[in-house]
C-alpha positions in Angstrom: 6.0 -0.6 -0.7 9.2 -2.6 0.1 9.1 -6.0 -1.8 11.7 -8.6 0.7 11.6 -11.4 -1.7 12.4 -8.6 -4.8 15.4 -7.4 -2.3 16.3 -9.4 0.0 15.9 -12.8 -1.6 17.1 -11.7 -5.2 13.6 -12.4 -7.0 14.4 -8.9 -9.1 17.7 -8.0 -10.3 18.4 -4.7 -11.8 18.7 -5.8 -15.1 15.2 -6.9 -15.1 13.9 -3.3 -14.5 15.9 -2.0 -17.1 14.7 -4.5 -19.8 11.4 -2.7 -19.7 13.0 1.0 -19.7 11.8 1.9 -16.4 8.2 3.1 -18.0 5.2 2.3 -15.9 3.4 1.5 -19.5 5.6 -1.4 -20.2 6.6 -2.7 -16.7 4.8 -5.5 -15.5 3.0 -5.0 -12.5 5.2 -6.5 -10.1 7.9 -4.2 -11.3 5.7 -0.7 -11.4 7.8 0.2 -7.8 10.7 0.6 -9.7 9.3 2.6 -12.7 10.8 6.2 -13.4 7.4 7.8 -14.5 5.9 7.1 -11.4 2.2 7.1 -13.0 -0.2 6.8 -10.1 -1.6 3.5 -9.1 -4.9 4.1 -8.1 -6.9 2.9 -5.4 -10.4 3.5 -5.5 -12.9 3.2 -2.7 -15.8 2.2 -4.9 -18.1 1.7 -1.7 -18.0 2.7 2.0 -20.3 0.0 2.9 -18.9 -3.2 4.4 -20.6 -6.2 6.0 -17.7 -6.5 8.4 -16.9 -3.9 11.5 -13.1 -3.8 11.2 -11.4 -2.4 14.2 -8.6 -0.4 12.2 -10.3 0.5 8.9 -9.1 3.6 7.6 -12.6 4.4 6.1 -14.7 4.0 9.1 -16.7 1.5 6.8 -19.9 0.0 8.2 -23.2 -1.6 7.1 -25.0 1.9 6.0 -25.5 2.8 2.6 -23.4 5.7 1.4 -23.3 8.3 -1.4 -21.1 6.8 -4.3 -20.5 7.2 -8.0 -23.1 6.5 -10.3 -21.7 3.5 -12.8 -21.9 6.3 -15.7 -19.9 8.6 -13.1 -17.4 5.7 -12.5 -17.1 5.1 -16.4 -16.3 8.7 -17.0 -13.6 8.7 -14.0 -12.0 5.4 -15.6 -11.8 6.9 -19.2 -9.8 9.8 -17.8 -7.7 7.7 -15.7 -6.8 5.4 -18.9 -6.1 8.5 -20.9 -3.8 9.6 -18.0 -2.0 6.4 -18.2 -2.6 5.1 -14.6 -1.6 1.4 -15.4 -3.6 -0.2 -12.2 -7.1 0.6 -10.8 -7.5 -1.3 -7.1 -11.1 -1.4 -6.6 -11.3 -1.1 -2.5 -13.7 -0.2 -0.2 -15.5 -0.6 2.4 -16.2 -4.0 0.9 -16.2 -3.9 -2.9 -18.2 -7.0 -3.5 -21.3 -5.7 -2.4 -21.0 -3.2 -5.4 -23.6 -4.9 -7.8 -21.7 -3.1 -10.9 -18.5 -4.4 -9.6 -17.9 -6.8 -12.5 -18.9 -4.4 -14.9 -16.5 -1.4 -13.9 -13.8 -4.1 -14.0 -14.5 -5.2 -17.3 -14.8 -1.7 -18.5 -11.4 -0.6 -16.9 -9.7 -3.7 -18.4 -11.0 -3.0 -22.0 -9.6 0.1 -21.4 -6.2 -1.4 -20.8 -5.6 -0.8 -17.5 -4.6 -3.6 -14.8 -7.4 -4.5 -12.7 -7.0 -5.6 -8.7 -9.2 -5.8 -6.1 -8.3 -5.7 -2.2 -11.1 -7.3 0.1 -12.2 -9.1 2.9 -13.5 -12.4 1.0 -16.4 -13.0 2.7 -18.3 -12.4 -0.5 -16.6 -14.4 -3.0 -18.7 -17.4 -3.8 -17.8 -19.6 -6.7 -19.9 -17.7 -9.3 -18.3 -14.2 -8.4 -14.9 -15.9 -8.4 -15.7 -17.5 -12.1 -16.6 -13.7 -13.2 -13.4 -12.3 -11.7 -11.6 -15.0 -13.6 -13.7 -13.7 -16.7 -12.6 -10.2 -16.4 -8.8 -11.4 -16.1 -8.2 -9.9 -12.6 -4.2 -9.5 -12.2 -4.6 -9.9 -8.2 -7.2 -10.6 -5.7 -6.1 -9.4 -1.9 -7.7 -10.8 1.1 -7.2 -9.5 4.5 -6.2 -11.7 6.8 -5.2 -10.6 10.5 -3.5 -13.6 12.2 -5.0 -16.7 13.2 -8.8 -17.2 13.6 -9.4 -15.9 16.9 -7.2 -12.9 16.4 -8.6 -12.1 12.9 -12.4 -12.4 13.8 -11.8 -10.2 16.9 -10.2 -7.5 14.4 -13.2 -7.9 11.9 -15.8 -7.8 14.6 -17.9 -10.8 12.7 -17.4 -14.1 14.3 -16.6 -16.2 11.2 -15.6 -13.8 9.3 -11.7 -15.9 9.2 -13.2 -19.2 7.8 -15.6 -17.3 5.3 -12.5 -15.4 4.0 -10.7 -18.5 3.4 -13.5 -20.0 1.8 -13.7 -17.1 -0.6 -9.7 -17.0 -1.4 -10.3 -20.8 -2.1 -13.0 -19.8 -4.6 -10.5 -17.3 -6.3 -8.0 -20.0 -6.7 -10.3 -22.8 -7.8 -11.3 -20.2 -10.3 -7.6 -19.5 -11.6 -7.0 -16.3 -10.0 -3.7 -15.5 -8.3 -4.4 -14.5 -4.8 -2.7 -13.2 -1.8 -3.0 -11.8 1.8 -2.8 -8.9 3.6 -2.0 -8.1 7.2 -1.8 -4.9 9.1 0.5 -5.7 11.9 0.2 -4.3 15.3 1.0 -5.4 18.9 -2.1 -7.1 18.8 -1.2 -9.9 16.2 2.4 -9.2 15.0 3.7 -12.5 17.3 1.2 -14.4 14.7 2.9 -13.6 11.5 4.4 -17.1 11.3 0.8 -18.6 11.6 0.2 -16.3 8.3 3.3 -17.8 6.5 2.3 -21.2 7.7 -1.4 -20.7 6.4 0.1 -19.4 3.2 2.1 -22.4 2.4 -0.6 -24.8 3.6 -2.8 -23.2 1.1 -0.4 -22.4 -2.0 -0.9 -18.8 -1.6 2.4 -16.9 -2.7 1.7 -13.5 -1.9 1.1 -11.5 1.0 1.5 -7.7 2.1 2.6 -7.2 5.7 1.1 -3.4 6.5 2.2 -1.1 9.0 -0.3 0.5 11.0 -1.3 4.0 10.1 -3.0 6.4 12.3 -6.3 7.0 10.6 -10.0 6.2 10.4 -10.8 3.6 13.1 -7.0 2.7 13.1 -6.1 6.3 14.9 -8.0 4.5 17.8 -5.3 1.6 17.6 -2.3 4.3 18.0 -1.0 3.0 21.2 -1.2 -0.6 20.0 1.5 0.2 17.4 4.9 -1.8 17.7 7.6 -0.2 19.5 10.8 0.1 17.5 12.2 -2.7 18.5 9.3 -4.9 18.1 9.0 -3.5 14.2 12.7 -4.6 13.9 12.2 -8.2 15.0 8.5 -8.4 13.0 10.3 -7.0 9.4 13.4 -9.5 10.5 10.9 -12.1 10.9 9.4 -11.5 7.7 12.6 -11.3 6.0 14.1 -14.8 7.5 10.4 -16.8 6.8 10.9 -15.2 3.2 14.4 -16.3 2.9 13.6 -20.1 4.3 10.4 -20.5 1.7 13.3 -19.8 -1.2 15.8 -21.9 0.2 12.9 -24.7 -0.1 12.2 -24.1 -3.5 9.4 -21.6 -3.3 8.9 -18.6 -5.1 6.7 -16.5 -2.7 6.2 -12.6 -3.1 6.5 -10.9 0.1 5.8 -7.1 0.7 5.9 -4.7 3.4 4.1 -1.6 3.3 3.7 1.8 4.6 7.3 2.2 6.5 9.5 3.0 4.0 12.1 2.7 6.7 12.2 -1.1 5.6 13.9 -0.5 2.8 17.3 1.0 4.6 16.8 -1.8 7.1 16.7 -4.3 4.4 19.7 -2.8 2.9 22.1 -2.7 6.2 21.2 -6.5 7.2 21.9 -7.4 3.5 25.1 -5.5 3.8 26.2 -7.7 7.0 25.5 -11.2 4.7 26.0 -10.2 1.0 27.9 -6.8 0.2 27.6 -7.7 -3.6 23.8 -8.0 -3.4 23.8 -5.0 -1.2 24.8 -2.9 -3.8 22.1 -4.2 -6.3 19.4 -3.6 -3.4 20.7 0.0 -3.0 20.3 0.3 -6.8 16.9 -1.0 -6.8 15.8 1.1 -3.3 17.1 4.2 -5.3 14.6 3.7 -8.0 12.1 2.5 -6.0 12.1 6.4 -4.4 10.6 5.6 -1.3 7.2 6.6 -0.2 5.2 7.9 -3.2 1.9 9.6 -1.4 0.9 12.1 -4.2 3.0 10.8 -7.0 2.8 7.0 -7.4 -0.1 5.9 -5.5 -3.6 8.0 -5.4 -7.0 7.4 -4.0 -10.3 8.2 -5.1 -13.4 8.0 -2.9 -16.5 6.4 -3.3 -18.1 9.9 -3.7 -15.7 11.4 -6.3 -12.9 13.3 -3.7 -9.3 12.7 -4.5 -6.8 12.1 -1.8 -3.1 12.2 -2.2 -3.7 8.0 -0.8 -6.4 6.2 0.8 -5.1 7.4 4.3 -5.7 11.1 3.6 -9.4 11.7 4.3 -9.0 14.9 6.0 -7.5 17.1 3.0 -9.2 16.3 -0.6 -7.9 17.9 -3.6 -11.1 17.9 -5.2 -14.0 15.6 -6.6 -13.7 13.9 -9.9 -17.6 14.7 -10.4 -16.2 18.5 -11.0 -12.9 18.1 -12.6 -11.2 15.5 -14.6 -8.7 13.0 -12.1 -5.8 14.2 -14.6 -6.4 18.0 -14.0 -6.9 17.5 -10.5 -3.7 15.5 -9.9 -0.9 17.6 -12.1 -2.2 20.9 -10.5 0.9 22.1 -8.7 0.1 25.7 -9.4 0.6 26.3 -5.7 -2.6 29.1 -6.2 -4.6 27.2 -3.7 -3.5 25.2 -0.6 -4.6 21.9 -2.7 -2.4 22.4 -5.5 0.3 23.8 -2.8 -0.1 20.6 -0.7 0.1 18.8 -4.1 3.3 20.4 -5.1 5.0 19.7 -1.9 3.9 16.1 -2.2 5.4 15.8 -5.5 9.2 16.3 -3.8 8.8 16.0 -0.1 12.4 16.5 0.3 12.4 20.1 0.8 9.8 20.3 3.4 10.6 17.3 5.8 11.8 18.2 9.4 13.8 17.0 12.5 15.4 13.5 11.9 13.9 13.0 8.4 15.8 16.2 7.1 19.0 15.2 8.3 18.5 11.4 7.3 21.1 10.0 4.6 18.5 7.6 3.4 16.0 10.4 2.7 16.4 10.0 -1.1 15.5 6.4 -0.5 12.6 6.6 2.1 11.4 10.1 0.8 10.3 11.0 4.4 7.9 8.2 5.4 4.7 8.9 5.7 3.6 12.3 6.3 -0.4 11.4 7.4 1.0 9.5 10.3 3.6 12.1 11.2 0.6 14.6 11.4 -1.6 12.1 13.1 1.3 11.6 15.9 2.4 15.3 16.2 0.1 17.5 14.8 2.5 18.9 12.1 2.2 17.1 8.5 6.3 17.7 7.5 7.3 16.5 11.2 9.6 12.9 11.4 7.5 9.9 11.4 7.3 8.4 14.7 7.3 4.9 13.1 10.8 5.1 11.8 12.9 2.5 14.1 16.3 2.9 12.5 18.8 3.8 15.1 20.7 7.7 15.2 23.9 6.0 14.0 21.8 3.6 11.1 20.7 7.2 9.6 23.8 9.0 9.8 23.1 11.6 13.0 25.9 10.2 15.2 28.5 12.6 13.1 25.9 15.2 12.0 23.4 17.6 13.8 19.8 17.3 12.9 18.4 19.3 10.8 15.2 21.5 10.9 13.1 21.2 7.6 13.9 24.1 5.1 10.2 25.2 5.0 8.0 26.4 7.7 4.7 25.3 8.5 2.4 22.8 7.1 -0.2 22.9 4.4 -2.7 21.1 5.9 
């Protein structure tokens, strides 16, 4: 997660982070990416059932009913997460709003001291549900929008879903809840980034996360629709420019890019041309961010209790919270099993990555980018991430030979 507004537009200074001693229990949600203890933000896919049929769904969700944690099992998981110190529980799906005990579990997590967030398609947020969310005290409601009306409806597989999502957003806003948009960019929609920014300004929506495509679930069928390296550069540069223009007009948007940590060095290199003094501060923030945090600062629990390194790793489970507490699963780096061996490697990826990643001068900032995308594209979990769009010159390969990884083989 790369905060464009934080880094490029100066919405966050290094001193802002140091004020909280960089401890996740003290940092406000918007600064958690700079924490030094990296307690995991937990994405809980609380259901696999969904009322839409999104073409890029990483969970392969549909309208069927699936086995999922009961209310009591979910509360036991939340008890453990809270005691472990996980700062945020993000309710996701499927579509979390189809779960009848959703707000009960949200209240439970909030009462345990966790910050509660929801990622939803927005179509089921009625005025009544929005009021219930407000009573919970949700930190944030993120609604997926994948471009203009026609593009969004094509992605979601259900005509009229764009308008219903906007209605859900309006209901949440009228209930006084912070809302934001989520867009997964690819060849089919990236030229509508401007449309999404226009929509945000028209509707006073100040937050958006622009996700790079990850090849998993139904998203694996869109691998050929991922942006080229040049298109990715154009897209990130456009996001930067629209964010800066909004700031220059007196706005204070919170704009982030997600799932491609090459964005961090890219923003730094662009800033180095424009404002070297600010670039030095950006570099410090990126070093604190530490790049991809799969298996460390981000975790996923599935609808049936399986624990994954993040929400894109459904082919490799570390265990199930019905059998063993999350806190024990997440901290098992004994290397006694394939699961604990992979967890050990994910806690410090640097010695195991190969190719361009191993030789890259930004490895400490990017942390090897997305391992599951490398595996999907090459079959090797530790190969270079093919979505890295930085040139050889930019990563320091012009003067240094490409390095092979220090570790052989992959864990999964």
